[in-house]
C-alpha positions as CSV (number, residue, x, y, z in Angstrom):
1,M,2.4,-7.8,6.6
2,N,3.2,-5.4,3.2
3,I,0.8,-2.4,3.0
4,I,-0.7,-1.7,0.4
5,A,-1.6,1.4,-1.5
6,P,-5.7,0.8,-3.2
7,H,-7.2,2.0,-5.9
8,F,-11.1,1.2,-4.7
9,W,-12.2,-1.5,-2.9
10,R,-14.8,-4.2,-4.9
11,E,-17.8,-5.4,-2.8
12,S,-16.4,-8.8,-2.9
13,K,-13.3,-7.9,-0.8
14,A,-14.7,-5.3,2.3
15,K,-18.2,-5.7,2.8
16,F,-19.1,-2.5,4.3
17,F,-18.1,-0.1,0.9
18,K,-20.3,-0.7,-2.2
19,K,-18.3,-1.6,-5.8
20,D,-16.5,0.4,-7.4
21,L,-16.2,3.1,-4.3
22,F,-13.0,4.6,-4.7
23,F,-10.6,8.6,-3.3
24,I,-11.6,10.5,-6.0
25,T,-8.3,12.7,-4.1
26,T,-5.5,10.6,-2.7
27,P,-6.0,10.9,1.3
28,W,-3.0,12.3,3.0
29,W,-2.4,9.3,5.1
30,L,-2.1,7.2,1.8
31,R,0.0,9.1,0.3
32,K,2.3,9.3,4.0
33,L,2.4,5.5,3.7
34,F,4.2,5.3,0.0
35,P,6.5,8.4,-0.1
36,G,8.6,7.0,-2.3
37,C,6.4,7.3,-5.1
38,V,5.4,10.8,-6.9
39,W,1.2,11.8,-6.2
40,D,1.5,15.3,-7.2
41,I,4.3,17.8,-9.1
42,K,4.5,21.2,-6.3
43,T,4.1,24.4,-8.1
44,N,2.9,27.9,-7.6
45,E,1.8,27.8,-11.7
46,K,-1.5,27.1,-13.1
47,I,0.0,23.6,-14.3
48,I,-1.9,20.1,-14.6
49,Y,-0.8,17.0,-15.4
50,L,-3.5,14.4,-17.2
51,S,-2.6,11.3,-17.9
52,F,-4.0,8.8,-19.3
53,D,-4.0,4.6,-18.4
54,D,-3.9,1.2,-20.4
55,G,-3.9,2.0,-23.9
56,P,-2.7,2.7,-26.8
57,H,-5.7,1.9,-28.8
58,P,-6.8,2.0,-32.0
59,T,-9.5,4.9,-31.6
60,I,-9.5,6.3,-28.5
61,T,-6.0,7.1,-28.0
62,P,-6.2,9.2,-31.1
63,F,-9.2,10.9,-29.6
64,V,-7.4,12.2,-26.8
65,L,-4.6,13.6,-29.1
66,E,-6.6,15.3,-31.1
67,A,-8.5,17.4,-27.5
68,L,-5.3,17.9,-26.8
69,K,-3.8,19.4,-29.4
70,K,-6.3,22.1,-29.9
71,Y,-5.3,23.9,-26.3
72,N,-2.0,22.3,-27.1
73,A,-1.8,20.5,-23.8
74,K,0.7,17.7,-23.0
75,A,-0.5,14.8,-20.8
76,T,1.6,11.3,-19.9
77,F,0.5,7.9,-21.6
78,F,1.2,4.9,-19.1
79,C,1.1,2.1,-22.0
80,I,0.3,-2.0,-21.5
81,G,2.8,-3.7,-22.9
82,E,1.2,-6.7,-24.6
83,N,-1.1,-2.7,-26.1
84,V,1.9,-1.6,-28.0
85,K,2.4,-4.0,-29.9
86,K,-1.3,-4.5,-31.2
87,Y,-0.5,-0.9,-32.1
88,P,2.7,0.3,-32.9
89,E,2.1,3.1,-34.5
90,I,-1.1,4.9,-31.9
91,Y,2.2,4.2,-29.9
92,Q,4.3,6.3,-31.7
93,Q,2.1,8.8,-32.5
94,V,2.1,9.6,-28.8
95,I,5.1,10.3,-28.8
96,D,5.5,12.1,-32.0
97,E,3.3,13.8,-30.8
98,G,5.2,14.9,-28.0
99,H,3.6,13.2,-25.1
100,A,5.7,11.3,-21.9
101,I,4.9,7.8,-22.1
102,G,5.6,5.2,-19.4
103,N,5.0,1.3,-17.9
104,H,1.5,0.5,-17.3
105,T,3.7,-3.7,-17.0
106,M,3.0,-6.3,-19.6
107,H,-0.3,-7.2,-19.3
108,H,-1.9,-5.2,-17.1
109,I,-1.4,-7.8,-14.0
110,N,-1.7,-6.8,-10.3
111,G,1.1,-6.2,-8.0
112,W,-0.9,-8.0,-4.7
113,K,-1.5,-10.9,-6.0
114,N,2.3,-12.0,-7.9
115,T,5.5,-12.4,-6.7
116,D,7.8,-8.8,-6.7
117,N,9.6,-11.4,-9.1
118,D,6.8,-12.3,-11.4
119,Y,5.8,-8.5,-11.0
120,L,9.3,-7.1,-12.0
121,N,9.4,-9.4,-14.9
122,D,6.1,-8.6,-16.0
123,I,7.2,-4.4,-15.9
124,A,10.9,-5.5,-17.6
125,T,8.8,-7.6,-20.4
126,A,7.0,-4.3,-20.7
127,G,10.3,-1.8,-21.0
128,K,11.2,-3.8,-23.6
129,Y,8.3,-1.6,-26.1
130,I,8.2,1.0,-23.6
131,N,11.2,3.3,-23.1
132,S,10.5,5.4,-20.1
133,N,11.7,4.9,-16.5
134,L,8.2,6.2,-14.9
135,F,5.8,2.9,-14.0
136,R,2.5,3.2,-12.5
137,P,0.8,0.4,-11.0
138,P,-2.1,-1.1,-12.4
139,Y,-5.1,-1.0,-10.0
140,G,-2.9,1.4,-8.1
141,R,-2.2,-2.1,-5.9
142,I,1.7,-2.6,-5.3
143,K,3.2,-3.7,-2.3
144,K,5.9,-1.9,-0.9
145,S,8.5,-4.3,-1.1
146,Q,8.4,-4.3,-5.4
147,I,8.3,0.3,-5.0
148,A,11.9,-1.1,-4.0
149,K,13.0,-2.7,-6.4
150,L,11.7,-0.8,-8.7
151,Q,13.6,2.1,-7.2
152,T,17.1,0.2,-7.1
153,A,16.6,-1.6,-10.7
154,S,18.5,-0.4,-13.1
155,P,17.4,1.6,-14.8
156,K,15.5,2.6,-12.2
157,L,11.9,3.4,-12.4
158,K,10.0,6.1,-11.0
159,T,6.6,5.1,-9.3
160,I,3.4,7.5,-10.4
161,M,0.0,7.1,-8.2
162,W,-2.0,10.5,-8.5
163,S,-3.9,13.4,-6.9
164,V,-7.2,12.7,-8.7
165,L,-9.1,10.2,-9.8
166,A,-11.6,10.3,-12.3
167,G,-13.3,6.9,-11.9
168,D,-14.3,6.4,-15.2
169,W,-14.0,3.1,-15.7
170,V,-17.5,2.7,-13.2
171,S,-19.9,1.8,-15.8
172,T,-22.6,3.1,-13.1
173,L,-20.6,7.0,-13.3
174,T,-22.2,9.3,-15.2
175,P,-20.1,10.9,-18.0
176,E,-21.3,14.4,-16.0
177,K,-20.6,13.2,-12.8
178,C,-17.5,12.1,-13.5
179,F,-16.9,15.9,-15.2
180,E,-17.5,17.5,-12.1
181,Q,-15.9,15.9,-10.1
182,V,-12.6,16.1,-11.7
183,K,-13.5,19.9,-12.7
184,A,-14.0,20.3,-8.5
185,N,-10.9,18.7,-6.8
186,I,-8.4,20.2,-9.4
187,S,-5.5,21.8,-7.9
188,P,-1.8,23.2,-9.4
189,G,0.0,20.5,-9.9
190,C,-2.2,17.4,-10.0
191,I,-1.8,14.8,-11.5
192,V,-5.1,13.6,-13.0
193,V,-5.7,9.8,-13.8
194,F,-8.3,9.3,-16.9
195,H,-7.7,5.7,-19.0
196,D,-7.7,5.6,-22.9
197,S,-9.7,2.3,-23.2
198,D,-13.4,0.8,-24.5
199,K,-14.7,0.3,-20.8
200,A,-13.9,4.1,-19.7
201,N,-14.0,5.5,-23.1
202,E,-18.3,7.2,-22.5
203,R,-17.0,9.4,-19.3
204,M,-13.9,10.0,-20.4
205,S,-14.1,11.3,-23.7
206,F,-17.3,13.7,-22.4
207,A,-15.1,14.9,-19.8
208,I,-11.9,15.6,-21.2
209,P,-13.0,18.0,-23.5
210,K,-15.3,20.3,-20.8
211,L,-12.2,20.3,-18.6
212,L,-9.4,21.0,-21.1
213,E,-11.4,23.8,-22.3
214,H,-12.5,24.8,-18.6
215,F,-8.9,25.3,-17.5
216,Y,-7.4,26.3,-20.0
217,K,-9.8,29.8,-20.0
218,I,-9.0,30.4,-16.4
219,G,-5.5,30.3,-16.8
220,Y,-3.8,26.5,-17.3
221,T,-1.9,25.2,-18.9
222,F,-1.5,21.1,-19.6
223,N,2.3,19.8,-19.1
224,K,3.6,16.1,-19.1
225,I,5.6,14.9,-16.4
226,G,9.3,14.4,-16.7
227,V,10.9,11.0,-17.8
228,K,14.2,11.7,-15.3
229,T,13.0,12.7,-12.4
230,G,9.3,12.0,-12.4
231,E,8.9,16.1,-12.6
């Protein structure tokens, strides 16, 4: 049986959990199950690693880029291959403005529901459009066997998870609550996940400017995840 890393549970799969319940911060025991993944970046400095999944998007990604620019902030964008094909100019803008990019599969597929070969082939297809050795599994749903194969692939892919999850895709979460939850759980070296997507935009577009302003004022900087080391 494969051990799996949950992004969130849905009511239909686990009746004891409410729909779209998720861990805001990743529990230590879950991290221990996947020592080959990067959950945060150890540092004593005031550094935050913002990341954005599911883009590029023709209007939302430029909004994020403009917000980041105001604070000289860098971030990491985990892109879906089919979106890169649709909006190559936005993808190039992310790169040109000095941000890191990562592979988020070609079609945003679920590792739990696909064979290892199908899953890795979808990642490899995305790799034709996304030049990066950083990878984040959609939904955070990936099998241990798939992680192991990514670590031995050529080129080797580093699986980047997170330490703080914004939950910005959850329609019942207010923008204010989204902001406050992330703000309360950030610490040096955190990898924070937002989404530059239609579903998340109401909450993300409210929270990101406020987070950037707040943490900039108290001396934090915002860095991208290193492409070569995952750090």
